[in-house]
Wavefront OBJ file of the C-alpha trace (Angstrom):
o trace
v 74.782 -72.989 -16.575
v 72.458 -72.968 -13.597
v 69.238 -74.938 -14.000
v 66.081 -74.103 -12.072
v 63.306 -76.675 -11.754
v 59.910 -75.101 -11.134
v 56.219 -75.949 -11.029
v 53.352 -74.308 -12.915
v 53.854 -70.559 -13.083
v 50.166 -69.890 -12.524
v 50.204 -71.682 -9.184
v 53.699 -72.116 -7.794
v 54.546 -69.214 -5.502
v 57.649 -70.928 -4.111
v 59.002 -71.498 -7.617
v 58.316 -67.874 -8.472
v 60.631 -66.519 -5.787
v 64.023 -67.810 -7.017
v 62.972 -67.478 -10.672
v 62.227 -63.774 -10.203
v 65.419 -63.308 -8.206
v 67.541 -64.887 -10.933
v 65.845 -62.964 -13.723
v 65.789 -59.617 -11.939
v 69.415 -59.959 -10.816
v 70.538 -60.787 -14.349
v 71.936 -64.232 -13.484
v 71.771 -66.590 -16.500
v 69.896 -69.853 -15.958
v 67.919 -72.520 -17.742
v 64.330 -73.211 -16.715
v 62.767 -76.661 -16.480
v 59.047 -76.630 -15.727
v 57.508 -79.752 -14.231
v 53.751 -79.334 -14.429
v 51.663 -80.301 -11.448
v 49.359 -83.250 -12.032
v 48.995 -84.449 -8.468
v 51.238 -84.806 -5.489
v 50.730 -88.545 -5.119
v 53.910 -90.593 -4.946
v 53.323 -92.070 -8.409
v 52.366 -88.789 -10.104
v 54.322 -87.492 -13.063
v 55.446 -84.454 -11.098
v 56.739 -86.509 -8.176
v 58.515 -88.968 -10.448
v 60.264 -86.140 -12.285
v 61.214 -83.973 -9.305
v 62.582 -86.786 -7.167
v 65.316 -87.277 -9.756
v 66.811 -83.931 -8.695
v 65.540 -83.290 -5.149
v 65.312 -85.512 -2.065
v 62.322 -83.490 -0.832
v 60.399 -84.089 -4.097
v 59.301 -80.457 -4.138
v 59.917 -77.457 -6.405
v 61.901 -75.290 -6.720
v 65.311 -76.922 -7.083
v 68.472 -75.243 -8.378
v 71.141 -77.356 -10.079
v 74.663 -76.009 -10.445
v 76.758 -78.435 -12.467
v 74.705 -81.279 -11.012
v 74.824 -79.963 -7.436
v 71.286 -79.557 -6.089
v 70.092 -76.770 -3.835
v 66.476 -77.086 -2.772
v 64.197 -74.709 -0.861
v 63.763 -71.144 -2.075
v 65.575 -69.534 0.851
v 68.581 -71.841 0.533
v 68.680 -71.053 -3.181
v 68.780 -67.320 -2.429
v 71.650 -67.779 0.016
v 73.561 -69.910 -2.483
v 73.141 -67.266 -5.170
v 74.239 -64.531 -2.770
v 77.494 -66.370 -2.088
v 78.099 -67.401 -5.690
v 77.287 -63.977 -7.161
v 78.254 -61.407 -4.491
v 78.159 -58.584 -7.062
v 74.463 -59.137 -7.801
v 73.219 -57.715 -4.495
v 70.819 -60.514 -3.644
v 70.623 -58.948 -0.175
v 70.978 -55.266 0.862
v 74.533 -54.010 1.323
v 74.108 -52.623 4.834
v 74.590 -55.298 7.501
v 71.491 -54.370 9.506
v 69.325 -54.015 6.417
v 70.624 -57.390 5.277
v 69.723 -58.971 8.609
v 66.262 -57.417 8.486
v 65.721 -58.630 4.922
v 66.695 -62.147 5.946
v 64.368 -61.916 8.934
v 61.298 -60.971 6.916
v 62.030 -63.623 4.290
v 62.293 -66.218 7.042
v 59.015 -64.913 8.470
v 57.363 -65.363 5.075
v 58.930 -68.790 4.749
v 57.433 -70.087 7.992
v 54.399 -67.871 8.493
v 51.346 -66.274 6.892
v 49.670 -69.679 6.832
v 46.121 -68.352 6.803
v 46.714 -66.111 3.811
v 48.448 -68.895 1.910
v 45.770 -71.468 2.787
v 42.662 -69.413 2.132
v 43.994 -67.362 -0.801
v 46.124 -69.796 -2.817
v 48.361 -68.482 -5.565
v 46.546 -68.058 -8.864
v 47.882 -65.496 -11.318
v 45.130 -65.919 -13.877
v 42.078 -65.688 -11.608
v 40.316 -62.628 -10.241
v 38.666 -63.810 -7.018
v 37.364 -60.750 -5.130
v 34.326 -62.616 -3.789
v 36.503 -65.374 -2.383
v 38.738 -62.722 -0.864
v 35.763 -60.933 0.682
v 34.592 -64.142 2.343
v 38.085 -64.931 3.595
v 38.392 -61.412 4.993
v 35.009 -61.689 6.717
v 35.261 -65.237 8.053
v 38.980 -65.899 8.602
v 40.560 -63.778 11.317
v 43.951 -65.293 10.464
v 43.755 -63.753 6.995
v 43.057 -60.338 8.478
v 45.943 -60.763 10.926
v 48.331 -61.817 8.149
v 47.406 -58.820 6.004
v 47.706 -56.453 8.944
v 51.194 -57.800 9.636
v 52.173 -57.316 5.981
v 50.907 -53.746 5.966
v 52.831 -52.923 9.156
v 56.016 -54.611 7.882
v 55.987 -53.040 4.442
v 55.044 -49.593 5.757
v 57.937 -49.604 8.204
v 60.460 -50.670 5.565
v 59.235 -48.365 2.825
v 59.410 -45.444 5.250
v 62.834 -46.419 6.581
v 64.534 -47.125 3.246
v 62.591 -44.610 1.126
v 61.468 -47.116 -1.526
v 60.694 -47.864 -4.248
v 61.386 -51.420 -3.037
v 61.363 -52.634 0.559
v 65.052 -51.870 1.076
v 65.371 -49.095 -1.477
v 66.747 -51.122 -4.365
v 65.466 -54.538 -5.419
v 66.572 -57.470 -3.270
v 65.478 -61.001 -2.498
v 62.941 -59.530 -0.061
v 60.932 -58.122 -2.982
v 61.189 -61.408 -4.877
v 59.979 -63.213 -1.772
v 56.904 -61.046 -1.388
v 56.052 -60.811 -5.103
v 53.609 -63.766 -4.889
v 51.984 -62.077 -1.898
v 51.430 -58.935 -3.976
v 49.612 -61.060 -6.547
v 47.459 -62.665 -3.853
v 46.483 -59.322 -2.339
v 45.610 -57.970 -5.778
v 43.700 -60.945 -7.183
v 41.680 -61.570 -4.022
v 41.089 -57.804 -3.625
v 42.094 -57.820 0.023
v 41.867 -54.329 1.524
v 45.198 -52.533 1.971
v 46.140 -48.815 2.143
v 47.034 -46.893 -0.975
v 50.777 -46.798 -0.338
v 50.774 -50.597 -0.102
v 48.845 -50.845 -3.377
v 51.458 -48.578 -4.933
v 54.257 -50.879 -3.758
v 52.384 -53.893 -5.149
v 52.120 -52.170 -8.536
v 55.829 -51.402 -8.547
v 56.681 -55.017 -7.751
v 54.375 -56.389 -10.451
v 55.940 -53.974 -12.967
v 59.478 -55.274 -12.357
v 60.676 -56.986 -15.564
v 61.323 -60.283 -13.801
v 57.935 -60.304 -12.096
v 56.104 -59.204 -15.234
v 57.790 -61.968 -17.245
v 56.632 -64.590 -14.736
v 53.093 -63.175 -14.700
v 52.935 -63.163 -18.513
v 54.072 -66.796 -18.628
v 51.545 -67.740 -15.963
v 48.726 -66.082 -17.886
v 49.768 -68.003 -21.015
v 49.446 -71.374 -19.298
v 46.259 -73.234 -20.091
v 46.491 -75.947 -17.455
v 43.663 -76.293 -14.944
v 44.521 -78.168 -11.768
v 41.578 -78.803 -9.454
v 43.900 -79.397 -6.516
v 45.218 -75.846 -6.944
v 41.841 -74.202 -7.613
v 39.428 -75.151 -4.820
v 37.189 -72.182 -5.677
v 36.492 -73.034 -9.347
v 35.404 -76.047 -11.371
v 36.927 -74.901 -14.678
v 39.165 -72.248 -16.170
l 1 2 3 4 5 6 7 8 9 10 11 12 13 14 15 16 17 18 19 20 21 22 23 24 25 26 27 28 29 30 31 32 33 34 35 36 37 38 39 40 41 42 43 44 45 46 47 48 49 50 51 52 53 54 55 56 57 58 59 60 61 62 63 64 65 66 67 68 69 70 71 72 73 74 75 76 77 78 79 80 81 82 83 84 85 86 87 88 89 90 91 92 93 94 95 96 97 98 99 100 101 102 103 104 105 106 107 108 109 110 111 112 113 114 115 116 117 118 119 120 121 122 123 124 125 126 127 128 129 130 131 132 133 134 135 136 137 138 139 140 141 142 143 144 145 146 147 148 149 150 151 152 153 154 155 156 157 158 159 160 161 162 163 164 165 166 167 168 169 170 171 172 173 174 175 176 177 178 179 180 181 182 183 184 185 186 187 188 189 190 191 192 193 194 195 196 197 198 199 200 201 202 203 204 205 206 207 208 209 210 211 212 213 214 215 216 217 218 219 220 221 222 223 224 225 226 227
């Protein structure tokens, strides 16, 4: 069986992406959670993850001992191994567009990720308001998301970005949580899409698990001193 190594569900947006994809696509897998303590070379997390990944980062997918690291590489591996699961849209142009926006997420949106770190449990509207006021990069990232999602929802008629669920929705699920929990301003049709994503069984299962975690990691919560 496939094994997926992940970090804390409350914090780890990159781990969330392949986990949601596997769960939502109905691909059986075993989960191994390696809780963040620190990212120092001698930390428990680093010591555990380096046994399965040369990058010493989560997520990592193991298939009969064969390691695939990086969330985008994992999605491509799953698409080839399970072609019937529709990891990507069926249409060739839609598939290319879905890959393009996932790659854009993979390498971009740095301001949003830096100033509004993933935190499922926390409601941080005041932090979001300050980021929106003081960080033009955050406003630019959100504006790009709104334009991207609006175009796709209009073109493919929803409810997901390409009509049916695909890796694109799994990839932007952590972004939906950020927009919601930091109360960043978006139009109503974008809020509706965010609600639909968060209601997906795979996304809801991850959120529920994240809410059940009781760990508090200062390195992941620069805006709070306790949970």
